[in-house]
Each structure stands twice: as structure tokens, then as C-alpha cells.
C-alpha positions in Angstrom: 13.3 6.9 -10.9 11.4 3.9 -9.9 11.7 0.6 -11.8 8.5 0.0 -13.8 6.6 -3.2 -12.8 4.6 -5.6 -14.9 2.1 -5.7 -12.1 1.4 -2.0 -12.3 1.8 0.9 -9.7 1.9 -0.2 -6.1 -0.9 1.4 -4.1 -1.1 0.0 -0.6 -0.9 -3.1 1.6 -4.0 -4.5 3.3 -3.0 -7.2 5.8 -0.8 -9.6 3.7 -2.4 -8.5 0.4 -0.9 -5.9 -2.0 -3.1 -3.6 -4.1 -1.7 -2.5 -7.5 -3.1 -0.2 -10.2 -2.7 -1.0 -13.8 -3.4 1.7 -16.4 -5.0 0.9 -19.8 -3.4 3.3 -22.3 -4.7 4.7 -25.6 -1.9 4.5 -28.2 0.3 7.6 -28.5 -0.2 9.8 -31.4 2.6 10.0 -34.0 5.4 11.9 -32.5 9.1 12.5 -33.1 9.7 11.8 -29.4 10.3 8.1 -28.8 9.3 8.4 -25.2 5.7 9.6 -25.9 3.2 7.7 -23.8 -0.4 7.2 -24.7 -3.3 8.7 -22.8 -4.8 6.8 -19.9 -8.2 5.4 -20.8 -9.0 3.5 -17.5 -7.4 2.0 -14.5 -7.9 -1.5 -13.1 -7.0 -2.4 -9.6 -5.5 -5.9 -8.9 -5.0 -7.7 -5.5 -1.9 -9.8 -5.1 -0.6 -12.1 -2.3 3.1 -12.4 -2.9 3.4 -13.0 -6.6 0.0 -14.7 -7.0 -2.8 -12.7 -8.4 -5.9 -13.1 -6.2 -8.5 -10.7 -7.7 -8.5 -8.4 -10.8 -11.0 -6.2 -12.6 -11.8 -3.8 -9.7 -12.5 -0.3 -10.9 -11.8 1.9 -7.9 -9.2 2.0 -5.1 -12.0 1.8 -2.5 -13.5 -1.3 -4.1 -10.0 -3.0 -4.1 -9.3 -2.2 -0.5 -12.8 -3.4 0.7 -12.4 -6.6 -1.4 -8.9 -7.2 0.2 -10.4 -6.7 3.7 -13.2 -9.2 2.8 -10.7 -11.7 1.6 -8.7 -11.4 4.8 -11.5 -12.8 6.9 -12.5 -11.8 10.4 -9.6 -13.5 12.2 -6.9 -11.7 10.2 -8.7 -8.3 10.3 -8.5 -8.5 14.1 -4.8 -9.4 13.9 -4.0 -6.5 11.6 -6.4 -4.1 13.3 -8.5 -3.4 10.2 -12.0 -3.4 11.8 
């Protein structure tokens, strides 16, 4: 099992940025199981550079990847081959 992260689920790397997905949960219904997890309402995508949050509030994976490419700039897109 993977260790859970406060940042969310790791999605991918774009250059030197990391894209994470954080799920917003609806509270779990009353249950005798202590491990019951609520239902996922929505997912927000967050861009990090190292431990620093760069951008948050993106609603799709494609939006997050495109924003990370935009943040990289032309020079680093060429270095990482992301054109």
C-alpha cells in the first residue's frame, strides 16, 4: 500500500513541476465500519515545484498539464522536449 499524502494523488511530472490530484469527499454515511470513506464529489488538480504550491484550482488533468507547460516557458519546454 502506498503512503497517503497531504498533497493528494501523484499524477505526473511536467518538466520540473509535479501534478497532484486532490479529491473533495462527501462525508461517509453512518456505518459500523471505521474505514468507510465518503463519496468523491469533485477533484482539484494542483501544480507543485518541490514542496511549493505553484497553482491550484484546476478542474481537469489536461488543464493542469497545459498550465504546467505554460509555466515552464519556451526555453525549458525545449530542454525537456515538450513542444
